[in-house]
C-alpha positions in Angstrom: 28.7 282.1 75.3 29.7 280.4 71.5 28.2 277.4 70.9 32.0 275.8 71.1 32.8 277.1 74.5 29.1 275.7 75.5 30.1 272.6 74.3 33.7 272.5 75.7 31.8 272.9 78.9 29.5 270.3 79.3 32.2 268.1 78.0 34.2 269.1 81.1 31.2 268.4 83.4 30.5 265.3 82.1 34.2 264.2 83.0 33.7 265.6 86.5 30.8 263.1 87.1 32.6 260.5 85.4 34.8 260.8 87.8 33.1 260.9 90.7 33.0 257.2 91.9 32.3 257.3 95.4 30.4 259.2 97.9 32.7 262.0 99.2 30.6 262.1 102.5 30.7 259.2 105.4 27.8 256.3 105.5 24.2 257.2 106.4 24.3 253.5 107.4 26.8 251.8 109.7 28.9 249.3 107.9 31.6 247.4 109.5 35.0 247.5 107.9 36.0 244.2 106.4 38.4 241.4 108.2 38.8 240.4 111.4 39.3 243.8 113.8 35.8 244.8 114.3 34.6 242.1 117.3 33.0 239.9 115.3 33.6 237.0 117.5 32.3 238.8 120.2 29.0 239.5 118.6 28.1 236.8 117.1 28.5 235.0 120.1 26.2 237.5 121.9 23.5 237.6 119.2 20.5 235.8 119.6 17.6 235.9 116.6 15.2 239.3 117.0 18.0 241.5 118.4 21.0 243.5 116.6 24.0 242.2 115.7 26.3 245.6 117.4 24.0 247.5 120.1 25.6 250.4 119.2 24.0 251.0 115.8 21.1 248.9 116.3 18.9 251.8 114.1 21.1 250.6 110.8 20.0 247.0 111.9 17.0 247.0 109.3 19.1 247.6 106.8 21.0 244.4 107.3 17.7 242.3 107.1 16.5 240.8 103.3 12.7 240.5 103.4 13.0 239.1 99.8 12.8 235.4 99.3 14.7 233.7 96.3 13.0 233.3 93.2 13.0 229.8 91.4 16.0 229.4 88.9 15.0 229.0 85.7 16.8 227.7 82.3 15.2 227.9 79.1 17.6 226.5 76.1 15.8 228.2 73.2 16.8 231.6 74.2 20.8 230.9 74.7 23.1 231.4 72.1 24.4 227.8 72.3 20.7 226.1 72.8 22.9 223.1 72.8 24.4 224.3 75.7 24.0 222.0 79.0 22.2 223.7 81.8 23.8 222.0 84.6 27.0 224.1 83.6 26.7 227.1 86.5 28.7 230.2 86.6 29.8 231.4 90.5 30.1 235.2 90.5 32.8 236.1 93.2 33.2 239.8 92.9 32.3 243.0 95.2 29.2 244.0 94.8 29.6 247.9 93.9 33.3 249.8 95.1 35.3 249.4 98.1 33.9 249.6 101.6 30.7 251.2 100.3 30.0 247.7 99.3 26.2 247.3 98.5 25.1 250.1 101.0 23.0 252.5 98.5 25.1 255.2 96.9 23.9 258.0 95.2 26.2 257.2 92.2 23.5 254.9 90.2 25.9 253.7 87.5 27.9 251.9 90.9 25.1 249.7 91.8 23.8 249.0 88.0 24.0 245.2 86.8 22.5 243.4 84.2 23.6 240.4 84.1 21.5 238.5 86.1 20.4 235.8 83.9 23.3 234.4 83.4 24.6 234.3 87.3 23.5 231.5 89.2 25.9 232.2 93.0 26.8 235.7 93.6 29.8 235.4 95.9 30.2 239.1 97.6 33.7 239.6 97.8 34.2 242.7 99.7 31.2 241.9 102.4 32.5 241.3 105.7 32.2 238.0 107.1 28.4 236.8 107.8 27.3 240.9 107.1 25.6 241.7 103.7 23.1 245.0 102.9 20.2 244.0 102.4 19.7 245.7 99.6 21.9 243.7 97.8 20.6 240.1 99.0 17.4 241.1 98.0 17.9 242.3 94.3 19.8 238.6 94.2 17.0 236.6 95.3 14.7 238.8 93.2 16.3 237.2 90.3 16.7 233.7 91.6 20.5 234.3 92.8 21.8 233.2 95.7 24.2 234.6 97.8 27.3 234.2 100.2 29.5 236.8 101.8 33.2 236.3 101.7 35.8 236.1 105.1 38.9 238.0 103.8 41.2 236.0 105.7 45.0 237.4 104.7 47.3 235.8 101.9 49.1 233.0 103.9 47.9 233.8 107.1 48.0 231.2 110.1 44.6 231.2 111.4 44.5 230.0 114.9 42.1 230.3 117.7 44.1 232.3 120.2 45.4 235.0 117.6 42.6 238.0 118.0 43.9 240.1 115.3 42.9 237.6 113.0 40.0 235.1 111.9 41.0 232.5 114.2 38.0 233.5 117.0 35.7 234.1 114.3 35.9 230.7 113.3 35.8 229.3 116.8 32.9 231.8 117.7 30.9 230.0 114.8 31.8 226.3 115.2 31.3 226.6 119.2 28.0 228.2 118.3 27.3 224.8 116.1 24.8 224.6 113.3 22.0 225.6 114.5 23.2 229.4 115.4 24.8 229.6 111.9 21.6 228.6 110.4 19.4 230.9 112.4 21.8 233.6 112.1 21.3 233.1 108.3 17.7 232.8 108.0 17.4 235.8 110.0 19.2 238.3 107.7 18.6 236.3 104.6 22.3 234.9 104.1 22.4 231.9 102.5 25.9 230.8 102.8 29.7 231.7 103.1 33.2 232.0 101.3 36.7 231.5 102.1 39.6 232.8 99.7 41.3 230.0 101.3 44.8 230.8 100.7 45.8 230.1 104.3 47.0 227.5 107.2 45.6 226.4 109.9 45.5 223.3 112.6 43.9 220.0 111.7 41.6 220.7 114.6 40.1 223.7 113.0 40.0 222.1 109.6 38.2 219.2 110.8 35.8 221.4 113.0 35.2 223.6 110.1 34.8 220.6 108.0 32.1 219.1 110.4 30.2 222.2 110.8 30.2 223.4 106.9 28.8 219.1 106.7 26.1 219.7 109.5 24.9 223.0 108.3 23.9 220.9 104.6 22.6 218.4 106.1 20.3 220.8 108.3 19.0 223.3 105.9 15.8 221.7 104.6 15.0 222.3 108.5 15.6 226.1 108.4 15.1 226.8 105.6 18.3 228.2 103.9 19.3 227.5 100.7 22.9 227.3 102.3 26.4 227.3 100.6 30.1 227.3 100.7 32.2 228.9 98.8 35.7 227.2 99.0 38.7 228.4 97.3 41.5 225.1 96.4 44.4 226.9 98.3 44.3 225.2 101.9 44.6 221.3 102.0 42.7 218.5 104.0 44.5 219.1 107.0 44.9 222.8 107.3 48.4 223.7 105.3 48.3 225.8 102.6 48.7 224.6 99.0 49.2 225.9 95.5 46.7 223.9 93.7 44.5 224.4 90.7 42.4 221.6 90.8 40.2 219.4 93.5 42.4 216.0 94.3 42.6 213.9 97.2 44.8 216.9 98.4 42.2 219.1 99.2 38.5 217.0 98.7 38.0 217.0 102.5 36.9 220.9 102.0 34.3 219.4 99.3 33.2 216.3 100.8 32.6 215.0 104.3 33.2 211.2 104.3 32.3 210.8 107.5 28.7 213.0 107.6 28.0 211.7 103.6 27.9 215.7 103.3 28.5 218.5 101.2 31.2 220.5 102.7 31.6 223.1 100.1 29.0 223.1 96.7 31.3 226.5 95.1 34.4 224.8 95.0 36.8 227.5 93.1 40.5 226.1 91.9 43.0 228.5 91.8 43.2 230.1 88.4 46.1 228.3 86.1 44.4 225.0 85.5 44.7 222.8 82.4 43.1 219.5 80.9 44.9 217.4 83.3 43.3 219.8 86.3 39.9 219.4 85.0 39.9 215.7 84.4 40.9 215.5 88.2 38.6 217.7 89.2 35.8 216.0 87.5 36.6 212.3 88.4 37.5 213.5 92.1 34.0 214.8 92.3 32.2 212.9 90.5 29.9 210.2 93.2 30.8 212.4 95.9 27.3 213.8 96.4 24.3 214.8 93.7 25.6 217.2 90.9 29.2 215.8 91.5 31.9 218.0 89.2 29.5 220.7 88.2 29.7 221.7 92.0 33.5 222.7 90.9 33.8 225.8 88.9 37.2 226.7 87.3 38.1 229.6 88.4 38.8 232.9 86.1 40.6 235.9 86.9 39.0 238.8 85.4 42.9 240.6 85.7 43.5 238.1 82.8 46.7 236.5 85.1 45.4 233.1 84.6 46.7 230.6 81.6 43.7 228.4 81.7 41.8 227.9 77.9 38.0 228.8 79.2 37.3 226.9 75.9 38.2 223.3 77.1 35.3 223.6 79.5 33.0 222.2 77.1 35.0 218.7 77.1 34.3 218.4 81.1 31.6 218.3 83.6 32.3 221.3 85.5 31.2 225.0 86.0 32.7 228.2 85.3 33.4 230.2 88.6 35.0 234.1 87.8 37.0 236.4 90.5 37.5 239.9 90.6 38.7 241.8 92.0 39.6 242.9 95.8 38.3 245.7 96.0 35.3 246.2 93.1 34.3 244.0 90.5 35.9 244.8 87.2 32.6 245.5 85.3 32.0 248.5 87.3 35.9 249.8 87.2 35.5 249.4 83.1 32.4 250.8 83.0 33.4 253.4 80.7 35.5 251.2 78.4 32.7 248.3 77.6 29.4 249.4 79.6 28.1 247.1 82.8 27.2 244.1 80.5 31.2 244.0 79.8 30.5 243.5 75.7 
């Protein structure tokens, strides 16, 4: 075989490996489908600390229990590109871990699990992890790097959430509300999950909205008691009383999801406005948030879409006391999808 033919063969082989993005075999570990159709409400209602969430897959339970305590986050202005950058401005990374429904269950494709940007991320909201369920491999590596975590309840766009609709998320929310803050905090502590996120572009009743707001506020109030770094990620498109709104900012129409005035407690501490914000939205978000609770408007994470659909100018952030959040996308994080172009660092 000539050297030229050997070289072409090697290139073809490398190309075949590059195309193999996901394992071809079934999961060795049971990983539930995302969404509401996996009887989560019943499983959660019946769950008690020390027993598996799903008795049919009790052998896999160990794969979902994180045992790495979250390390303390630190900053060092001397190592920053801009030493004058305000350390209060934080970064929310609201993307999947890995690809599609494999999520963070370990695979045999090393490059789908490599991530080298830990020093930039303050919170990883795992977009494709099912509600209140995430592999320990993901939780452990986040905690090892001082990054808090949450998992997203992926409620469908425009969905009408109702307690009585079994095919949707209403029963899941009802199970969490009925269990109260005690059960939710016990559950999060047992599995090592720090919190929950919602892609809040749905509608619901004022009863459900108030119940969720009270639950999250009560969890924030009790997080020291349970030793859980409790967090809620919240998209800005569901209004105070549960109606769908198109909102690129935090304002009086959706701030009940940010702060519970009756309980004097946070509701969402990772509030993520829609992507088409401008200076007026930054100003409104800052003025609405300040004075609510410690950290104020730094708990508002102005959203950017990694797929480039937004019209916001990220340079405007420097003029306001708000943080920065990035989304992308539904089935895989865009760094993984584009790793052949720019590498896992995106640079």
